[in-house]
N, C-alpha and C positions, 0 to 999 in steps of 0.2 A: 785590533787594539789589545794590548796585553793587560794582565791583571793590575799591574802597578799603575798604568795609565787610567784604568777604570776606577781604581780607588781614588786617585787624586782628582778626578773629574766628578766624583760623586755620583756614580751610576745608580740607576734605579731598575728593579727587575720587572720585566715584561708586563707593564701596565698593572701590576699586581700590587705594587707598592708605591706610595707617593710620599714624598717628603713634605711635611708640614713646614712651609717656608718660614714661619715665624717661630716655630718651636725649637728650643735649644735644650741640650742635655742639662739635667739638674740633679743635685743630690736628693735622693728620695728618703722618706721617713723609714724607720726600721719596720720590718714585718714580723708579726708574731703568729697568732693562731688563725687558721682559715675559717671563713664563714661562707657557706655556699650561697652566694648571690653576688657586683656590677661593673663592668666597664670596658673600657674599650681599648682597642689596639692602636696601632700607630703605623708609622711608615717605615720603609726600609729601602735598601739599595740593591741594585741589580748586578749580578755577576756577569762576567764575560768569559766563561770557562770554555776552553777548547777540548774536545773529546774525539775519540775515534768513532768511526761509523760502523754500526752493526745493523744492516738492513734486515727487516723481518718479513717483508712482503714481496710478492712477485708483481711487477708492474709492466705496463705496455705503453699507454698513450697519455697525453696531457690531460689533467683533470679540468673540468669545466670552470669557466670564470664569468659566466653570464649572470646578469641580475635577474632574480626571480621574486615573485610576490605571490603569497598564498593567503586566501581569506579563510579565517577560522569558521567551521560550520557552526550553526546555532546550537547552543547547549541547553538542555533542559535538566540534566542531572550533573554528572561530573564533567568539568571542562577538560578539553583535550590539551595535554601538556607535551611540550617538546616538539611541536610542529614548527618547521621553518617557515616564517612568514615573509621574510625578504632577505636578500643577500646582495651586497655591493662589493665587487672585487677590489682588492687593495694590493698594490705592487710591493712585494717583498724581495724582488730581485731573484737571483739564482737559488735562493733557499727553497722556494716552492711557490705555492699559491695561497692566498688568504682572502677572507671576506669579513667585512663588518656585517653582522646579522641581527635580525630581530626574530624572536621566537616566542612561542606561547608558553606560559607557565601558569601557576595557580598561587594565589595569595594564601596566607595562613587562615584567612576567613573563608576560603573556598571559592573565591571569585576568579574568573579568568583574567589574566594580565599579560602584558607584553614586556619582554625583557630583551636587552641588547647585549652584544658581546662580539668576540672575534673568534673565528675558526681558521686554522692554518693547517696545511698538509703538504707532503711532497708533491712535486709538480708532475707526477706520473699517475696514470689511471690504475687504481688498485684492483687486482684480480683475486686477492685473498684479504681477509680481515686484518686491519692494522691496529696495533696498540693505540690507546688514547690516553693522553694526559689532560685532565681538566684542572685548570688553575683557578684558585680563589684568591682574589687580590686583597692587598692590605688597604688600610683606610685612605680614602681620597676626599671624602666629604659626603654631603647628603643631597646635593642638587644635581640636576641633569648635566650641567657643564663639567662636573667632576668625573663623569664616566670615563674609564680608561680607554675604551674603544675610540673615543672621540679624537684622541691624540695619537693613536696607533697608525703607522709604526715610527719609531725613531731608531737610531743606530744601536741603542742599548736593547730595545725590544728585540731587534733582529739577532743580536748576540746571544740573548737568553734563549731564543727559539732554536738556535743552531744545533745543540747536542741532541735534541729530541727529533727534529726534522731529519737530521743526518741518520738517525736510527730507523727512519721510515715510519715514525709515529705521526698521529694526528694530535694537534694541540687545540684545545678549546678554552676560552677565558671569558666567563660571564662578567657582566657589569653589576649583577645583582638587581633585585627588584627596586625600582625607583631611581636608579642611576641610568639616565638615557631613556627612561620610560616614564609614564605618568606617575605623579605622586612623589612624596618625599621618600628617600631611601629607608628601608626597614633595617636600620643599623643594629647589628648584634641580635637579630632575631634568627635563631638557629635554623628553624624549619625553612624560613624564606631563603636563607643563604644556601642551604643544602639543595632545595628545589632548583635554584638557579644553576648550581654546579652540575646537577644531574640532567636537567632538561636541555641544556645546550649540547650535551653529548647526543641526546636523542635527535636534536635538530641537525647535528652534523651528519647523521645517517641519511638525512634527506638529500644531501648533496651527492649527486651521482659521481662515482669514481673516487670518492674520498676514502671509503672503506673503513669508516669509524665503527666497526663491529667487533673489534678485538678486545682483549682484556683492558680494563679501565683502572688507572691510578689517579690519585688526586693529591695535589700539593697546594698549600696556602701558607703565607707568612702573616703574622700579626692578626688583623681582623680575619684574614684568610685562614689563619690557624684555627680560629674559632669556627669558621665555616667548615674547615676540614674535619674537625672533631665531630661536628654534628653530622657530616656526611658519613663518617665511620659508624655512628651510633644509630642513624635513621635509614640506613641502606635498605633493609628488608621492608620497611614501612613505605618508603617513597620510590624506590627504584629497583625492585627485585629482578627486573628484566635486564639490568645492566650487570656485566661481569666485573664487579669491583673486586680488585685483588690486593689493594694496599693504599694507605693514606699517610701522607707526611704533613705534620703540622709544625710550623715554625712559631715559637713563642706564643702558644695559644692562650688567649685570655681565659682565666678561670678564677675561682674564689672571688666572685665579683664584689662582694662586700669589702673584702680585704683590698681589692684593687681600687675601689672607690676611695677608701681612706688613703691609700698610697698616692693617688693622683691629686687629691685636694691640695690646693695651694702650690702645685707644681707648674712647670711649663707645659703640661699636658692636661690641665684641668678641663679644657674644653671637651675632651672625650666624654666626660660624665654627662654633660648636657646633650651631646649627640646620641648617647645611649638612651636617655630619656625620650628624646624626640623619635628615635627609631622604634621604641616600644609603643609609644603613644599612637603612632600612625598605624600600628598593626593590631592593637587591641582596643576596642571601643570603650571598655570600662576605664581606661587610663586617660587622665586629663592632665597634661603637662602644665597648662596655665594655672590649674588649681593648686599646684604645689610650687609654683614659681612666684617670687616677689613681683607684684604688679609693676614696680619700677623697672623691671628687666623683661617685661613681656615683649618689648621690641626686639629682643635678641632672637626670639623664636622665628620672626620673619627673616632675620638675617641669615638663618641657616640655609636659605635657598638663594642667597645673594653672593655666595662665595664658597670656596672649598676649605680644606682643613686649616690652612694657614690663616684665612680670613676669620674662621671661627675661633681659633686660638688667640688671635690678636684682640678680639672683642671680649672674650670670656676670661682669659687667664688673669688679667689685672684685677678682677673683682674678687673680694674676699668670699670664699665659698659659703660661709655662714650667711652672707647677705643674699645669695641667689635664691634660696628656697624659703618657703613659708613653714616647712616642717623641719624638725631637728634631725630626723633620720628617715630617709625615704624607705628604708628597709623595714621600718616599723609600720608603714601603711600597708594593710593586708593585701590589697589588690596589686600594688606595685611589687611587694615581696614575692607573691606567687609567680608573677611573670618573670621576675629577675631570676628566681631559682630555676624555673622551667628552662630558661635560656642560658644557664651556666653550662659548662662542658663537663661537669662532674656528676651528672644525674643518671646517665645510661652507660652500659658497657659497650666497648667498641666491638663491632661485629666482624671486622676484618683486621689484618695486621696494621699496626700504627707505629710510626716513629715520631717522637717529639724532639725537636731540635731547638736548642736554647743557649744563648750566650750568657756566661755567668756574671757579666757586668751590665745586663739589660736594665736600662734606666726607666723603662715604661711598663714592662711586664716582668716583675721581679722573679728571679730564678727560683725563689721559694715556692711560688705559686705552681709551677709545673712539678715540683717535687711533691707537693700535696696532691696534685691532680693524679699523678701516677699511683700514689699510694691508695687513693680513693678508688680508682678504676681497677687496680689489682685486687681489691677486696670484693669486687662484684663477681658473682657467679657467671660462668659461661662467656667470659670475655675472650677475645682473640689475642694473639701475641701482641705485646706492648713493650716498646723500647724507648729509652730517653737518652739522648746524647747531648753532652754539655761541651761548650766551646770556650775554653779559658781566655779571658781578656776581651771577649767580644761583647759589644753592646747590642742594642736592639737592631740597629742598621747593619753594623759590620758582620754580625753573625751570619747573614745570608751569604756573603762572600766566603766566609770561613767554611760553611757547611755545604756549599753548592755541589762540589765534587762528590761528597758523600751522598747527597740527595739523589743525584743522577744514578749512582751505583745502586742505591737502595731501591729506587723505583724500577730499575732494569732487572734487579733480582726478583722482584715481585712479578713482573711480566713474564719472566722466565720460569716461574713456578717454584723457585727455590724456597725452602722453609725459612720463616722469619724468626728472629730472636725474640724470646719472651722473658724479659727480665723479672717478671712476676714470679716465675718458677725457679729462679736462680738463687 
């Protein structure tokens, strides 16, 4: 399928991005000054880029496709993260081999949890380490049925995998905590997202013959951009054993207070409630019912009854001022603390980062990434940081516009080439 066909059929990128079926583009209010703290990303579309093959590993035989199950050992101190608990082979045709997997991780509260996702690799047995791309998906919802792995694969998933599998890479894609596993999804909780992205790479190492021990790069659009930024900032804290060499973030949510104002009354207002629910499920001191108008408490149950489109259909028509019992959630100290903590402008990036953003983004305004870059550049000891803008591209179409650049940038990081640092230019 060529790019023109992909655009006209509304492609979606490898289970990383999902279109909110009821959300339509809308004119957004003007943006002025940034305030560090809330909101959420959205959905995007998937490219079908054709690229040339550059194989980086020596291979001999076919990688295994058997189902495996592992029981976590009892834990008395720190839970074991990144253990492959089960794997189910999925047919991706001549591209390679793939599995739906369940693996161990750790919640922000330090409890052992199970997370689901997908791992794909070339169909030959690796005899040397392969580069790994770990993908952080965009917003799909908060309930188990919204897990991207549940619908993997379709023709567009396979098209998005192609350039990386052709290069001999391993691709891992987490569903994140609470999507496909117990509990509500910890939406826009940076540590949780980052743990999911890292731990599935560790789990991939448990599959014999996959060779997921090479340099690691991470990419995420929208919510995945939020996850990717936290990956870049929390690497040494959460996964110093992994050889992270670069992170690409598409339209990462930042300036969360500004974004909350931007989305109020828009066709994407439902993201604000999703953020509140994701934070409340992660931090015991946060009570979403206590700040929600009792008339709308029923909406909190609906978060588990459908995905993004369902949530938007229910929440968008309600005047935002009617939803909450407080005038400003950021004025509530315990909420403000967690919102600031989970913004993407609090810590320096520890590895090279490229931010990719369309200048007509109707969900994450272009101004927010401009502020983000200036804030990160001002931090000491940051790694190279670059921002690329795509004229005329909105939140969804930007992924198609930047996909070729993304592949080239990731490949350069794997090859060890120096990254551009716009902060010093």
